[in-house]
VMD Tcl script that draws the C-alpha trace (Angstrom):
set ca {
  {0.68 -8.87 -15.35}
  {0.14 -11.84 -12.99}
  {3.66 -11.47 -11.55}
  {3.02 -7.77 -10.98}
  {-0.22 -8.54 -9.12}
  {1.53 -11.19 -6.98}
  {4.44 -8.83 -6.25}
  {2.01 -6.10 -5.24}
  {0.05 -8.50 -3.06}
  {3.26 -9.70 -1.41}
  {4.42 -6.13 -0.77}
  {1.09 -5.20 0.81}
  {1.09 -8.38 2.88}
  {4.61 -7.70 4.18}
  {3.69 -4.12 5.01}
  {0.71 -5.41 6.98}
  {2.77 -8.10 8.70}
  {5.42 -5.57 9.71}
  {2.68 -3.60 11.50}
  {1.75 -6.60 13.60}
  {5.34 -7.59 14.41}
  {6.32 -7.28 18.07}
  {6.89 -3.68 19.15}
  {10.12 -4.59 20.93}
  {12.47 -7.25 19.68}
  {12.68 -10.35 21.84}
  {15.93 -12.12 22.63}
  {15.21 -14.44 19.73}
  {14.16 -13.44 16.23}
  {10.47 -12.61 15.89}
  {9.59 -12.86 12.21}
  {6.92 -12.22 9.57}
  {7.15 -13.87 6.15}
  {5.59 -14.11 2.70}
  {6.36 -16.76 0.10}
  {4.86 -18.09 -3.15}
  {4.94 -21.81 -3.96}
  {3.63 -24.46 -6.33}
  {2.10 -27.87 -5.55}
  {1.88 -30.86 -7.86}
  {-0.54 -32.38 -8.68}
  {-2.35 -29.82 -6.49}
  {-5.02 -29.98 -3.81}
  {-8.66 -30.94 -4.44}
  {-11.43 -32.35 -2.27}
  {-10.19 -35.86 -3.11}
  {-7.29 -37.02 -0.86}
  {-3.95 -36.94 -2.68}
  {-0.21 -36.88 -2.15}
  {2.28 -34.75 -4.00}
  {5.18 -32.34 -3.91}
  {5.56 -28.62 -3.26}
  {8.35 -26.09 -3.80}
  {9.03 -22.39 -3.58}
  {11.73 -22.73 -6.23}
  {14.54 -21.83 -3.81}
  {14.85 -19.05 -1.22}
  {12.39 -16.80 -3.07}
  {10.27 -15.64 -0.11}
  {10.86 -12.63 2.12}
  {11.28 -12.88 5.89}
  {11.51 -9.87 8.19}
  {12.86 -10.56 11.68}
  {13.53 -8.43 14.76}
  {15.89 -9.51 17.54}
  {18.79 -11.94 17.47}
  {19.70 -15.42 16.29}
  {22.51 -17.31 18.01}
  {23.45 -14.08 19.80}
  {23.82 -12.13 16.53}
  {21.69 -9.01 15.95}
  {19.46 -9.36 12.86}
  {20.03 -6.33 10.62}
  {17.50 -6.53 7.78}
  {15.12 -8.58 5.64}
  {16.14 -12.08 4.66}
  {15.02 -14.88 2.33}
  {13.32 -18.22 2.86}
  {12.44 -21.22 0.75}
  {11.07 -24.73 1.09}
  {10.37 -27.97 -0.75}
  {8.99 -31.36 0.13}
  {5.98 -33.66 0.06}
  {2.40 -33.44 1.27}
  {-0.27 -35.96 2.17}
  {2.00 -38.93 2.89}
  {1.45 -39.03 6.66}
  {-2.35 -39.09 6.61}
  {-3.39 -41.02 3.45}
  {-3.70 -37.86 1.41}
  {-4.40 -34.17 1.82}
  {-7.49 -32.33 0.66}
  {-8.16 -28.61 0.45}
  {-9.81 -28.94 3.86}
  {-6.92 -30.45 5.87}
  {-3.53 -32.11 5.66}
  {0.13 -32.34 6.54}
  {3.48 -32.03 4.84}
  {7.20 -32.16 5.44}
  {10.41 -31.29 3.71}
  {13.35 -28.91 3.89}
  {13.12 -25.30 5.06}
  {15.92 -22.77 4.43}
  {16.12 -19.30 6.00}
  {18.86 -16.74 5.38}
  {18.94 -13.61 7.56}
  {21.56 -10.85 7.61}
  {23.25 -10.20 10.96}
  {26.01 -7.88 12.14}
  {28.40 -10.82 11.73}
  {27.25 -11.79 8.21}
  {24.40 -13.84 6.73}
  {23.11 -16.57 9.01}
  {21.90 -19.61 7.02}
  {19.52 -22.03 8.71}
  {18.40 -25.17 6.92}
  {16.80 -28.43 7.95}
  {13.69 -30.56 8.14}
  {10.30 -28.97 8.79}
  {6.72 -30.15 9.16}
  {3.39 -28.38 8.70}
  {-0.26 -29.11 9.41}
  {-3.24 -27.22 8.06}
  {-6.98 -27.01 8.58}
  {-8.65 -24.85 5.97}
  {-6.44 -21.80 5.35}
  {-4.76 -21.87 8.81}
  {-1.51 -23.77 9.31}
  {1.22 -24.39 11.87}
  {4.87 -25.13 11.10}
  {7.70 -26.57 13.17}
  {11.40 -27.20 12.69}
  {14.38 -27.30 15.03}
  {15.18 -23.64 14.28}
  {11.82 -22.01 13.42}
  {8.18 -22.40 14.45}
  {5.07 -20.41 13.74}
  {1.77 -20.10 11.94}
  {0.73 -19.10 8.44}
  {-2.32 -18.49 6.30}
  {-2.52 -20.15 2.89}
  {-3.93 -18.09 0.02}
  {-4.52 -20.00 -3.27}
  {-3.26 -18.19 -6.39}
  {-4.15 -20.85 -9.01}
  {-7.11 -23.19 -8.79}
  {-10.19 -23.10 -6.56}
  {-10.31 -26.69 -5.23}
  {-13.74 -27.37 -6.75}
  {-13.34 -26.92 -10.50}
  {-9.53 -26.94 -10.66}
  {-6.80 -28.21 -8.30}
  {-5.07 -25.59 -6.16}
  {-1.63 -25.78 -7.77}
  {-0.01 -22.62 -6.39}
  {-0.40 -20.30 -3.48}
  {1.07 -17.78 -1.12}
  {1.84 -18.33 2.56}
  {1.72 -15.31 4.88}
  {2.85 -15.94 8.43}
  {4.68 -15.22 11.63}
  {7.14 -17.24 13.65}
  {10.14 -17.32 15.92}
  {13.74 -18.28 15.18}
  {15.36 -20.56 17.75}
  {18.98 -20.18 18.88}
  {21.67 -22.83 18.32}
  {20.16 -23.99 15.04}
  {23.36 -25.53 13.80}
  {23.29 -23.51 10.58}
  {26.13 -21.35 9.32}
}
mol new
graphics top color blue
foreach p $ca { graphics top sphere $p radius 0.5 }
foreach p [lrange $ca 0 end-1] q [lrange $ca 1 end] { graphics top cylinder $p $q radius 0.2 }
display resetview
Protein backbone atom coordinates (compact mmCIF):
# COMPACT_ATOMS: atom_id res chain seq x y z
CA UNK A 1 0.00 0.00 0.00
CA UNK A 2 2.83 2.42 0.87
CA UNK A 3 4.51 1.85 -2.51
CA UNK A 4 1.19 2.51 -4.24
CA UNK A 5 0.78 5.80 -2.35
CA UNK A 6 4.36 6.85 -3.20
CA UNK A 7 3.88 5.89 -6.86
CA UNK A 8 0.66 7.88 -7.00
CA UNK A 9 2.31 10.86 -5.31
CA UNK A 10 5.23 10.69 -7.76
CA UNK A 11 2.87 10.49 -10.75
CA UNK A 12 0.90 13.51 -9.55
CA UNK A 13 4.10 15.42 -8.83
CA UNK A 14 5.48 14.71 -12.31
CA UNK A 15 2.20 15.75 -13.90
CA UNK A 16 2.36 19.02 -11.97
CA UNK A 17 6.03 19.55 -12.83
CA UNK A 18 5.35 18.96 -16.52
CA UNK A 19 2.82 21.81 -16.39
CA UNK A 20 5.44 24.22 -15.10
CA UNK A 21 8.15 23.12 -17.54
CA UNK A 22 9.21 25.75 -20.07
CA UNK A 23 6.67 26.24 -22.86
CA UNK A 24 9.38 26.16 -25.52
CA UNK A 25 12.45 23.99 -25.25
CA UNK A 26 15.70 25.87 -24.77
CA UNK A 27 18.92 24.96 -26.55
CA UNK A 28 19.87 22.94 -23.49
CA UNK A 29 17.70 20.42 -21.67
CA UNK A 30 15.18 21.98 -19.29
CA UNK A 31 14.10 19.28 -16.85
CA UNK A 32 11.68 18.35 -14.06
CA UNK A 33 12.39 15.37 -11.81
CA UNK A 34 11.04 13.21 -9.00
CA UNK A 35 13.04 10.69 -6.98
CA UNK A 36 12.70 8.72 -3.73
CA UNK A 37 15.72 8.13 -1.48
CA UNK A 38 16.80 6.88 1.93
CA UNK A 39 19.16 8.47 4.46
CA UNK A 40 21.05 6.72 7.23
CA UNK A 41 21.03 7.32 10.15
CA UNK A 42 18.51 10.02 9.12
CA UNK A 43 18.04 13.69 9.92
CA UNK A 44 17.01 15.04 13.33
CA UNK A 45 17.42 18.38 15.08
CA UNK A 46 20.80 17.17 16.40
CA UNK A 47 23.67 17.67 13.89
CA UNK A 48 24.74 14.39 12.27
CA UNK A 49 26.57 12.94 9.30
CA UNK A 50 25.47 9.99 7.22
CA UNK A 51 24.81 8.49 3.83
CA UNK A 52 21.97 8.70 1.32
CA UNK A 53 20.99 6.71 -1.77
CA UNK A 54 18.21 6.40 -4.30
CA UNK A 55 19.13 2.76 -4.87
CA UNK A 56 20.25 3.36 -8.46
CA UNK A 57 18.65 5.32 -11.31
CA UNK A 58 15.14 4.90 -9.88
CA UNK A 59 13.86 8.47 -10.30
CA UNK A 60 12.11 9.96 -13.31
CA UNK A 61 13.42 13.00 -15.19
CA UNK A 62 11.50 14.72 -17.98
CA UNK A 63 13.55 17.06 -20.18
CA UNK A 64 12.79 19.28 -23.17
CA UNK A 65 15.47 20.50 -25.57
CA UNK A 66 18.88 19.06 -26.35
CA UNK A 67 21.98 17.72 -24.66
CA UNK A 68 25.32 17.85 -26.49
CA UNK A 69 23.42 18.77 -29.66
CA UNK A 70 21.17 15.69 -29.46
CA UNK A 71 17.38 16.16 -29.29
CA UNK A 72 15.90 14.65 -26.10
CA UNK A 73 13.06 12.32 -27.08
CA UNK A 74 11.36 11.17 -23.86
CA UNK A 75 11.49 10.64 -20.09
CA UNK A 76 14.71 9.41 -18.56
CA UNK A 77 16.03 8.10 -15.23
CA UNK A 78 18.20 9.57 -12.49
CA UNK A 79 19.84 8.33 -9.33
CA UNK A 80 22.26 9.47 -6.66
CA UNK A 81 24.26 8.37 -3.63
CA UNK A 82 26.71 9.98 -1.26
CA UNK A 83 27.24 11.54 2.14
CA UNK A 84 25.67 14.41 4.06
CA UNK A 85 26.78 16.64 6.90
CA UNK A 86 30.54 16.23 6.48
CA UNK A 87 31.26 19.75 5.23
CA UNK A 88 29.52 21.65 8.02
CA UNK A 89 29.93 19.55 11.21
CA UNK A 90 26.61 17.82 10.71
CA UNK A 91 23.24 18.37 9.10
CA UNK A 92 19.95 18.88 10.89
CA UNK A 93 16.41 18.90 9.53
CA UNK A 94 16.74 22.68 9.34
CA UNK A 95 19.86 22.99 7.13
CA UNK A 96 22.81 21.15 5.65
CA UNK A 97 24.92 20.05 2.73
CA UNK A 98 25.82 16.86 0.93
CA UNK A 99 27.81 15.48 -1.96
CA UNK A 100 28.16 12.32 -3.94
CA UNK A 101 27.55 10.87 -7.39
CA UNK A 102 24.65 11.85 -9.65
CA UNK A 103 23.66 9.78 -12.70
CA UNK A 104 21.17 10.88 -15.37
CA UNK A 105 20.12 8.84 -18.41
CA UNK A 106 18.01 10.54 -21.09
CA UNK A 107 16.90 9.14 -24.45
CA UNK A 108 17.94 11.12 -27.53
CA UNK A 109 17.53 10.64 -31.27
CA UNK A 110 21.05 9.17 -31.27
CA UNK A 111 20.51 6.78 -28.34
CA UNK A 112 20.57 7.05 -24.54
CA UNK A 113 22.83 9.79 -23.21
CA UNK A 114 24.38 8.81 -19.85
CA UNK A 115 25.73 11.59 -17.63
CA UNK A 116 27.46 10.75 -14.37
CA UNK A 117 29.72 12.58 -11.97
CA UNK A 118 30.13 14.42 -8.70
CA UNK A 119 27.35 16.65 -7.39
CA UNK A 120 26.76 18.84 -4.36
CA UNK A 121 23.58 20.07 -2.67
CA UNK A 122 22.67 22.57 0.02
CA UNK A 123 19.34 22.86 1.79
CA UNK A 124 17.54 25.21 4.15
CA UNK A 125 14.30 23.73 5.40
CA UNK A 126 12.59 21.94 2.50
CA UNK A 127 14.25 24.06 -0.24
CA UNK A 128 17.51 22.91 -1.82
CA UNK A 129 19.93 23.74 -4.63
CA UNK A 130 22.08 21.24 -6.53
CA UNK A 131 25.12 21.64 -8.76
CA UNK A 132 27.27 19.36 -10.88
CA UNK A 133 29.31 19.85 -14.03
CA UNK A 134 26.39 18.65 -16.18
CA UNK A 135 23.22 19.56 -14.23
CA UNK A 136 22.10 22.32 -11.86
CA UNK A 137 18.78 23.21 -10.34
CA UNK A 138 16.55 23.34 -7.30
CA UNK A 139 14.38 20.82 -5.49
CA UNK A 140 11.92 20.52 -2.64
CA UNK A 141 12.43 17.77 -0.07
CA UNK A 142 9.34 15.93 1.17
CA UNK A 143 9.90 13.49 4.09
CA UNK A 144 8.22 10.09 3.65
CA UNK A 145 9.44 8.40 6.87
CA UNK A 146 10.10 10.20 10.13
CA UNK A 147 9.12 13.68 11.29
CA UNK A 148 12.43 15.04 12.65
CA UNK A 149 11.04 15.51 16.17
CA UNK A 150 9.95 12.07 17.35
CA UNK A 151 11.72 9.98 14.69
CA UNK A 152 14.64 10.67 12.31
CA UNK A 153 13.73 11.52 8.72
CA UNK A 154 15.11 8.39 7.07
CA UNK A 155 13.51 8.61 3.62
CA UNK A 156 12.04 11.22 1.37
CA UNK A 157 11.14 12.39 -2.08
CA UNK A 158 12.85 15.17 -4.02
CA UNK A 159 10.78 17.11 -6.57
CA UNK A 160 12.67 19.60 -8.66
CA UNK A 161 13.68 21.39 -11.81
CA UNK A 162 17.03 21.95 -13.45
CA UNK A 163 19.04 22.37 -16.61
CA UNK A 164 21.37 19.93 -18.36
CA UNK A 165 24.67 21.41 -19.51
CA UNK A 166 26.32 20.51 -22.82
CA UNK A 167 29.70 18.77 -23.13
CA UNK A 168 29.20 16.77 -19.94
CA UNK A 169 31.72 14.14 -20.89
CA UNK A 170 29.19 11.33 -20.43
CA UNK A 171 28.38 8.70 -23.03
